[in-house]
C-alpha positions as CSV (number, residue, x, y, z in Angstrom):
1,M,-0.2,-0.2,0.2
2,K,2.7,2.2,1.0
3,Y,4.5,1.7,-2.2
4,F,1.3,2.1,-4.5
5,A,0.7,5.9,-2.5
6,L,4.2,6.8,-3.7
7,L,3.3,5.3,-7.5
8,I,0.7,7.7,-7.3
9,I,2.5,11.0,-6.1
10,I,5.1,10.0,-8.4
11,T,2.7,9.6,-11.5
12,I,0.9,12.8,-10.4
13,L,4.2,15.0,-10.5
14,V,5.2,13.5,-13.9
15,V,2.4,14.4,-15.2
16,I,1.9,17.9,-14.1
17,G,6.3,18.5,-14.2
18,G,5.5,17.3,-17.6
19,A,2.7,19.5,-18.5
20,L,4.1,22.5,-17.2
21,Y,8.0,22.1,-18.7
22,L,5.9,21.6,-22.2
23,L,4.5,25.0,-21.8
24,Y,8.1,26.8,-21.1
25,L,10.0,24.9,-23.7
26,P,9.0,27.1,-26.6
27,L,9.7,29.9,-24.2
28,K,13.1,28.8,-23.6
29,I,13.5,27.8,-27.1
30,R,12.7,31.3,-28.2
31,L,14.8,33.2,-25.4
32,L,17.7,30.6,-26.1
33,R,17.9,31.6,-30.0
34,S,17.2,35.2,-29.2
35,G,20.4,35.2,-26.6
36,R,18.7,36.6,-23.2
37,L,19.1,33.2,-21.8
38,S,22.6,31.3,-21.9
39,K,22.6,27.4,-21.8
40,K,24.3,27.4,-18.5
41,L,21.4,29.3,-16.9
42,S,18.8,27.6,-19.0
43,S,20.3,24.4,-16.9
44,K,19.8,26.2,-14.0
45,I,16.4,26.9,-14.3
46,T,15.8,23.0,-15.4
47,G,17.6,21.8,-11.9
48,T,15.5,24.3,-10.2
49,F,12.7,23.0,-11.6
50,L,13.1,19.4,-11.0
51,G,14.1,20.1,-7.4
52,F,10.8,21.8,-6.4
53,L,9.1,18.5,-7.9
54,C,11.3,16.9,-5.6
55,I,10.6,18.1,-3.0
56,A,6.8,18.6,-3.8
57,G,6.9,14.9,-4.2
58,I,8.2,14.8,-0.6
59,V,5.9,16.6,1.1
60,M,2.8,15.1,-0.4
61,Y,4.1,11.5,0.8
62,G,4.5,13.2,4.5
63,F,0.7,14.5,4.4
64,K,-0.3,10.8,3.7
65,D,-2.8,9.3,6.4
66,Y,-0.8,8.0,9.5
67,R,-3.8,7.8,11.6
68,K,-3.6,5.6,14.3
69,P,-5.3,1.9,13.7
70,S,-8.6,1.4,14.9
71,K,-8.0,-1.3,17.2
72,R,-5.6,0.4,19.1
73,R,-7.3,3.6,18.9
74,I,-10.4,1.6,21.1
75,E,-7.0,-0.2,23.4
76,D,-5.3,3.4,24.4
77,V,-8.5,5.1,25.0
78,A,-10.7,2.7,26.7
79,D,-8.1,1.0,28.4
80,V,-8.7,-2.6,27.3
81,H,-6.9,-5.0,25.2
82,L,-9.6,-6.6,22.3
83,P,-8.9,-10.6,22.3
84,A,-7.9,-11.9,19.1
85,G,-11.2,-13.7,18.0
86,Y,-13.1,-11.3,15.9
87,R,-13.9,-10.5,12.7
88,V,-14.3,-6.4,11.4
89,I,-17.8,-5.5,10.3
90,K,-16.8,-2.0,9.7
91,D,-13.9,0.3,9.8
92,E,-14.4,3.6,8.3
93,Y,-12.7,7.1,8.3
94,Q,-15.3,9.8,7.0
95,D,-13.2,12.8,6.6
96,M,-15.4,15.8,6.6
97,W,-13.1,18.9,6.3
98,Q,-12.0,20.1,9.3
99,D,-14.1,17.7,11.1
100,Y,-13.8,13.6,10.9
101,A,-15.6,10.3,12.2
102,I,-14.6,7.2,12.9
103,L,-16.4,4.1,13.1
104,Y,-15.3,0.6,13.8
105,D,-17.3,-2.5,14.5
106,I,-16.6,-5.6,15.1
107,Q,-18.1,-8.9,15.6
108,L,-16.3,-11.2,18.9
109,Q,-16.6,-15.0,19.7
110,H,-18.5,-16.0,22.5
111,T,-14.9,-16.4,24.1
112,S,-13.3,-13.7,22.9
113,A,-16.7,-11.6,24.7
114,A,-16.1,-13.1,27.5
115,E,-12.8,-12.1,27.6
116,L,-13.6,-8.5,26.7
117,I,-16.0,-8.2,29.9
118,T,-13.0,-9.1,31.9
119,A,-11.1,-6.6,30.4
120,I,-13.6,-3.8,30.8
121,R,-13.9,-5.1,34.3
122,A,-10.5,-4.6,34.9
123,S,-10.6,-1.1,33.2
124,K,-9.0,1.8,34.9
125,F,-12.4,3.5,33.9
126,Y,-14.5,0.8,34.7
127,N,-17.3,2.2,36.9
128,P,-19.5,-1.0,39.1
129,D,-22.0,1.6,40.7
130,A,-23.0,3.6,37.0
131,F,-25.5,2.1,34.7
132,H,-26.1,4.1,31.5
133,E,-29.3,4.2,30.0
134,E,-29.8,7.0,28.0
135,Y,-27.7,10.3,29.4
136,W,-24.7,10.2,31.2
137,K,-24.5,11.7,34.8
138,E,-21.9,13.3,36.0
139,N,-20.9,11.4,39.1
140,D,-20.6,8.3,36.7
141,F,-17.4,9.4,35.1
142,I,-13.2,8.4,36.6
143,M,-10.9,11.1,36.2
144,V,-7.6,9.3,35.5
145,D,-4.5,11.8,34.2
146,S,-6.3,14.4,33.4
147,T,-8.8,11.8,31.3
148,K,-12.8,11.5,32.0
149,A,-14.2,8.9,31.2
150,V,-16.0,5.5,32.1
151,W,-17.0,2.3,31.3
152,A,-20.7,1.4,33.1
153,R,-23.5,-1.6,32.7
154,S,-25.8,-1.1,30.1
155,P,-29.3,-2.5,29.3
156,Q,-27.4,-4.0,25.9
157,G,-24.0,-5.1,27.9
158,Y,-21.6,-2.3,28.6
159,D,-21.1,1.6,27.3
160,F,-17.6,3.9,27.6
161,S,-17.7,7.5,27.0
162,V,-14.8,9.7,27.6
163,S,-15.3,13.0,28.0
164,D,-12.7,15.9,26.6
165,V,-12.9,19.1,26.6
166,T,-9.6,20.1,25.8
167,S,-9.6,18.3,21.9
168,R,-13.3,18.2,21.5
169,N,-13.6,14.6,20.4
170,N,-15.7,12.8,21.3
171,V,-15.3,8.6,21.7
172,D,-18.4,6.5,22.0
173,I,-18.0,2.7,22.5
174,M,-21.5,-0.1,22.7
175,F,-20.7,-3.5,23.4
176,D,-23.8,-5.3,23.1
177,T,-23.3,-8.9,25.2
178,V,-26.4,-10.8,23.1
179,T,-25.0,-10.3,19.4
180,N,-21.5,-9.6,20.7
181,I,-21.1,-6.6,18.7
182,L,-18.8,-3.6,19.5
183,K,-19.4,-0.7,18.2
184,Y,-16.8,2.2,18.5
185,S,-17.3,6.1,17.0
186,E,-15.1,8.5,17.1
187,M,-16.1,12.1,16.2
188,G,-13.7,14.9,16.3
189,D,-12.3,18.1,14.9
């Protein structure tokens, strides 16, 4: 995948660079014939142009998506380890200019679901006294290392939410223990 992106960037730069050079070529020939442009200066212009194309390629390659994988996002934000036995149902990244959404749904096997429940109950954000139905209450959240989050029981299984006012990101996780489906959603800007 990495080489494919590099190939696309190189192709785009060759096409754009070639088109610009073809536009410059008649002007270059006319200036060389009239004596206003020396061969030495012409080669410096060509070298500078190729240098700018190389720098543009490096910059374009540097702006590729370095998004953290969804599995790691869940494990890091919710303080749980996802067990091995699951199937990815949905893994989407939706870019909306300055805003984004990440949707990640997985189907766990029965034994993996039991392991996940154990991990949720061992999480530093698990609140055994909280029960989430429609709205989170302020006293449901647990503050750990400047992160205010909570894992709580719900009618479907377990729900997670993080309240991070500084980054304005909204992360919600719902784990349905009947269907063994975990749904992760992250909205941010």
